[in-house]
Every structure is written in structure tokens, then in C-alpha cells.
OpenMM code with the backbone's topology and positions (N, CA, C; nanometers):
from openmm import Vec3, app, unit

residues = "MET VAL MET GLN LEU GLU GLY CYS ILE ASP TYR LEU THR VAL LEU TYR PRO HIS ILE ASP PHE LEU PHE LEU LEU ASP HIS LEU CYS GLY HIS ASP ARG GLN ARG ASN ASP GLY LEU ASN VAL VAL LYS MET SER LYS SER PHE GLY GLY LYS GLN ARG SER GLN ARG ASP THR GLU ILE LYS GLN GLU ASP GLY TYR LEU SER PRO SER".split()
positions = [
    Vec3(-5.3137, -6.6771, -4.2206),
    Vec3(-5.3020, -6.7919, -4.2863),
    Vec3(-5.3033, -6.9057, -4.1922),
    Vec3(-5.2353, -6.8955, -4.0725),
    Vec3(-5.2387, -7.0035, -3.9805),
    Vec3(-5.3787, -7.0440, -3.9378),
    Vec3(-5.4621, -6.9449, -3.9174),
    Vec3(-5.6020, -6.9707, -3.8589),
    Vec3(-5.6877, -7.0346, -3.9750),
    Vec3(-5.6540, -7.0032, -4.0948),
    Vec3(-5.7290, -7.0484, -4.2158),
    Vec3(-5.6986, -7.1999, -4.2267),
    Vec3(-5.5632, -7.2273, -4.2061),
    Vec3(-5.5252, -7.3723, -4.2139),
    Vec3(-5.5778, -7.4425, -4.1026),
    Vec3(-5.5878, -7.3854, -3.9876),
    Vec3(-5.6505, -7.4617, -3.8739),
    Vec3(-5.7798, -7.4929, -3.8970),
    Vec3(-5.8604, -7.3957, -3.9502),
    Vec3(-6.0113, -7.4253, -3.9771),
    Vec3(-6.0245, -7.5391, -4.0847),
    Vec3(-5.9350, -7.5401, -4.1918),
    Vec3(-5.9219, -7.6437, -4.2939),
    Vec3(-5.9127, -7.7648, -4.2305),
    Vec3(-5.8082, -7.7639, -4.1438),
    Vec3(-5.7753, -7.9006, -4.0836),
    Vec3(-5.9031, -7.9565, -3.9978),
    Vec3(-5.9499, -7.8666, -3.9190),
    Vec3(-6.0763, -7.9050, -3.8427),
    Vec3(-6.1977, -7.9643, -3.9419),
    Vec3(-6.2151, -7.8983, -4.0454),
    Vec3(-6.3188, -7.9459, -4.1360),
    Vec3(-6.2787, -8.0882, -4.1940),
    Vec3(-6.1648, -8.0947, -4.2405),
    Vec3(-6.1232, -8.2194, -4.3099),
    Vec3(-6.1068, -8.3432, -4.1983),
    Vec3(-6.0888, -8.3137, -4.0767),
    Vec3(-6.0868, -8.4224, -3.9681),
    Vec3(-6.2099, -8.4534, -3.9342),
    Vec3(-6.3149, -8.3727, -3.9432),
    Vec3(-6.4586, -8.4105, -3.9078),
    Vec3(-6.5190, -8.4848, -4.0266),
    Vec3(-6.4851, -8.4282, -4.1600),
    Vec3(-6.5514, -8.4948, -4.2871),
    Vec3(-6.4766, -8.6272, -4.3143),
    Vec3(-6.3627, -8.6380, -4.2915),
    Vec3(-6.2717, -8.7613, -4.3195),
    Vec3(-6.1894, -8.8093, -4.2054),
    Vec3(-6.2414, -8.8623, -4.1126),
    Vec3(-6.1571, -8.8915, -3.9838),
    Vec3(-6.0714, -9.0033, -4.0082),
    Vec3(-6.0871, -9.0819, -4.1082),
    Vec3(-5.9923, -9.2082, -4.1369),
    Vec3(-5.8877, -9.1859, -4.2306),
    Vec3(-5.8755, -9.0504, -4.2810),
    Vec3(-5.7508, -9.0083, -4.3592),
    Vec3(-5.6533, -8.9230, -4.2892),
    Vec3(-5.5290, -8.9409, -4.3087),
    Vec3(-5.4184, -8.8453, -4.2598),
    Vec3(-5.3901, -8.7572, -4.3744),
    Vec3(-5.3843, -8.6330, -4.3425),
    Vec3(-5.3602, -8.5360, -4.4413),
    Vec3(-5.2119, -8.4648, -4.4196),
    Vec3(-5.1651, -8.4354, -4.5193),
    Vec3(-5.0241, -8.3756, -4.5431),
    Vec3(-5.0317, -8.2336, -4.6134),
    Vec3(-5.0095, -8.1440, -4.5646),
    Vec3(-5.0186, -8.0031, -4.6038),
    Vec3(-4.8937, -7.9703, -4.6421),
    Vec3(-4.8589, -7.9213, -4.7743),
    Vec3(-4.7319, -7.8660, -4.8198),
    Vec3(-4.7532, -7.7139, -4.8535),
    Vec3(-4.6691, -7.6291, -4.7869),
    Vec3(-4.7074, -7.4788, -4.7971),
    Vec3(-4.5718, -7.4315, -4.8601),
    Vec3(-4.5976, -7.3310, -4.9389),
    Vec3(-4.4817, -7.2436, -5.0147),
    Vec3(-4.4853, -7.1215, -4.9510),
    Vec3(-4.3717, -7.0804, -4.8708),
    Vec3(-4.3803, -6.9563, -4.8155),
    Vec3(-4.2759, -6.8587, -4.8878),
    Vec3(-4.2518, -6.8823, -5.0067),
    Vec3(-4.1713, -6.7838, -5.0760),
    Vec3(-4.2308, -6.6445, -5.0760),
    Vec3(-4.1419, -6.5480, -5.0700),
    Vec3(-4.1820, -6.4066, -5.0630),
    Vec3(-4.2053, -6.3552, -5.2055),
    Vec3(-4.3416, -6.3188, -5.2267),
    Vec3(-4.3607, -6.2635, -5.3554),
    Vec3(-4.3742, -6.1169, -5.3501),
    Vec3(-4.3736, -6.0615, -5.2341),
    Vec3(-4.3923, -5.9102, -5.2159),
    Vec3(-4.2686, -5.8329, -5.2665),
    Vec3(-4.1645, -5.8964, -5.2662),
    Vec3(-4.0319, -5.8168, -5.3281),
    Vec3(-4.0257, -5.8365, -5.4848),
    Vec3(-4.1228, -5.8890, -5.5532),
    Vec3(-4.1309, -5.9034, -5.6966),
    Vec3(-4.2321, -5.7871, -5.7439),
    Vec3(-4.1690, -5.6780, -5.7900),
    Vec3(-4.2555, -5.5702, -5.8554),
    Vec3(-4.2176, -5.5360, -5.9857),
    Vec3(-4.3213, -5.4845, -6.0572),
    Vec3(-4.2728, -5.4325, -6.1900),
    Vec3(-4.1900, -5.3222, -6.1783),
    Vec3(-4.1075, -5.3032, -6.2823),
    Vec3(-4.0023, -5.1960, -6.2819),
    Vec3(-4.0826, -5.0557, -6.2930),
    Vec3(-4.1820, -5.0506, -6.3429),
    Vec3(-4.2621, -4.9277, -6.3689),
    Vec3(-4.3894, -4.9187, -6.2737),
    Vec3(-4.3863, -5.0200, -6.1692),
    Vec3(-4.5122, -5.0290, -6.0781),
    Vec3(-4.5022, -4.9155, -5.9724),
    Vec3(-4.6175, -4.9101, -5.9066),
    Vec3(-4.6140, -4.8253, -5.7977),
    Vec3(-4.5525, -4.8799, -5.6724),
    Vec3(-4.4809, -4.7948, -5.5981),
    Vec3(-4.4036, -4.8543, -5.4685),
    Vec3(-4.4218, -4.7402, -5.3746),
    Vec3(-4.4884, -4.7607, -5.2612),
    Vec3(-4.4927, -4.6616, -5.1475),
    Vec3(-4.3574, -4.6061, -5.1082),
    Vec3(-4.2502, -4.6873, -5.1094),
    Vec3(-4.1264, -4.6294, -5.0706),
    Vec3(-4.0646, -4.5127, -5.1636),
    Vec3(-4.1089, -4.5486, -5.2809),
    Vec3(-4.0561, -4.4421, -5.3820),
    Vec3(-4.1415, -4.3256, -5.4131),
    Vec3(-4.2653, -4.3240, -5.3395),
    Vec3(-4.3608, -4.2130, -5.3569),
    Vec3(-4.3198, -4.0858, -5.2818),
    Vec3(-4.3518, -3.9740, -5.3347),
    Vec3(-4.3200, -3.8460, -5.2582),
    Vec3(-4.4241, -3.8234, -5.1512),
    Vec3(-4.3748, -3.8016, -5.0433),
    Vec3(-4.4642, -3.7811, -4.9306),
    Vec3(-4.5135, -3.6368, -4.9045),
    Vec3(-4.4612, -3.5453, -4.9876),
    Vec3(-4.5047, -3.4193, -4.9673),
    Vec3(-4.5609, -3.3486, -5.0902),
    Vec3(-4.6011, -3.2272, -5.0916),
    Vec3(-4.6496, -3.1810, -5.2281),
    Vec3(-4.5358, -3.1472, -5.3169),
    Vec3(-4.5856, -3.1586, -5.4340),
    Vec3(-4.4859, -3.1207, -5.5599),
    Vec3(-4.3792, -3.2328, -5.5643),
    Vec3(-4.2671, -3.2090, -5.6375),
    Vec3(-4.1657, -3.3048, -5.6604),
    Vec3(-4.2049, -3.4009, -5.7633),
    Vec3(-4.0993, -3.4864, -5.8111),
    Vec3(-4.1085, -3.5784, -5.9192),
    Vec3(-4.2025, -3.7028, -5.8879),
    Vec3(-4.2940, -3.7313, -5.9606),
    Vec3(-4.3767, -3.8537, -5.9432),
    Vec3(-4.3523, -3.9342, -6.0543),
    Vec3(-4.3875, -4.0660, -6.0414),
    Vec3(-4.3771, -4.1645, -6.1531),
    Vec3(-4.4873, -4.1320, -6.2454),
    Vec3(-4.4672, -4.1452, -6.3723),
    Vec3(-4.5970, -4.1306, -6.4664),
    Vec3(-4.6774, -4.2551, -6.4488),
    Vec3(-4.8115, -4.2344, -6.4747),
    Vec3(-4.9144, -4.3350, -6.4635),
    Vec3(-4.9172, -4.4032, -6.6027),
    Vec3(-4.9550, -4.5281, -6.5853),
    Vec3(-4.9707, -4.6080, -6.7330),
    Vec3(-5.1124, -4.6497, -6.7475),
    Vec3(-5.1471, -4.6784, -6.8635),
    Vec3(-5.2791, -4.7029, -6.8843),
    Vec3(-5.3030, -4.8627, -6.8350),
    Vec3(-5.4379, -4.8824, -6.8053),
    Vec3(-5.4852, -5.0120, -6.7398),
    Vec3(-5.5524, -5.0772, -6.8524),
    Vec3(-5.5274, -5.2109, -6.8857),
    Vec3(-5.5973, -5.2910, -6.9778),
    Vec3(-5.6891, -5.3837, -6.9089),
    Vec3(-5.8226, -5.3601, -6.9356),
    Vec3(-5.9276, -5.4466, -6.8774),
    Vec3(-5.9840, -5.5359, -7.0069),
    Vec3(-5.9550, -5.6578, -7.0089),
    Vec3(-6.0084, -5.7354, -7.1003),
    Vec3(-6.1372, -5.7867, -7.1042),
    Vec3(-6.2030, -5.7871, -7.2187),
    Vec3(-6.3448, -5.8229, -7.2388),
    Vec3(-6.3566, -5.9822, -7.2624),
    Vec3(-6.3140, -6.0629, -7.1707),
    Vec3(-6.3216, -6.2144, -7.1734),
    Vec3(-6.3898, -6.2640, -7.0643),
    Vec3(-6.4714, -6.3785, -7.0940),
    Vec3(-6.5343, -6.4396, -6.9943),
    Vec3(-6.4406, -6.5033, -6.8892),
    Vec3(-6.4783, -6.4740, -6.7595),
    Vec3(-6.4023, -6.5043, -6.6460),
    Vec3(-6.2767, -6.4273, -6.6139),
    Vec3(-6.2595, -6.3096, -6.6796),
    Vec3(-6.1390, -6.2331, -6.6526),
    Vec3(-6.1628, -6.1621, -6.5182),
    Vec3(-6.2571, -6.0856, -6.5120),
    Vec3(-6.2611, -6.0219, -6.3735),
    Vec3(-6.3660, -6.0991, -6.2735),
    Vec3(-6.4657, -6.1825, -6.3528),
    Vec3(-6.5506, -6.2636, -6.2515),
    Vec3(-6.6140, -6.3564, -6.3507),
    Vec3(-6.6684, -6.4660, -6.3001),
    Vec3(-6.7399, -6.5730, -6.3854),
    Vec3(-6.8593, -6.5044, -6.4249),
    Vec3(-6.8868, -6.5281, -6.5571),
    Vec3(-6.9946, -6.4936, -6.6314),
    Vec3(-7.1220, -6.5703, -6.6135),
] * unit.nanometer
topology = app.Topology()
chain = topology.addChain("A")
for resn in residues:
    res = topology.addResidue(resn, chain)
    for name in ("N", "CA", "C"):
        topology.addAtom(name, app.Element.getBySymbol(name[0]), res)
């Protein structure tokens, strides 16, 4: 993320040298937010057999722009 921000700053300073930019970044951790029934590698069995979480159906919507722009 730091390298992407540096690249963004480089482009902006070349395109708009007369403007000062302020970047506000949110570094909240979203990785610890998981669904109760979601897959989690920590809770998976690492050997053959044993109890596994049940899989759930996946819903793919037929709407414009849901998976990619139409």
C-alpha cells in the first residue's frame, strides 16, 4: 500500500504541482471480521478425516455490474 501511495503522490505532484494534497487513510483491521459460518484456515482440519464445516450455497446474482461491468 505504501508503494501505491508513493506512486499516486508522484503522479499528482507532476500533474498538479500547484496543489498541496492531504491523504487520510483508514487502517482499521477488517481481517478479523468474519462470518460465523465462513471458512477459516485456523479452524480447518490439517489431516485426513475429522469434522469439517459444512459448505453453503453460493448466490451469484444476474444483475448488471454485479460481477463485472456489462
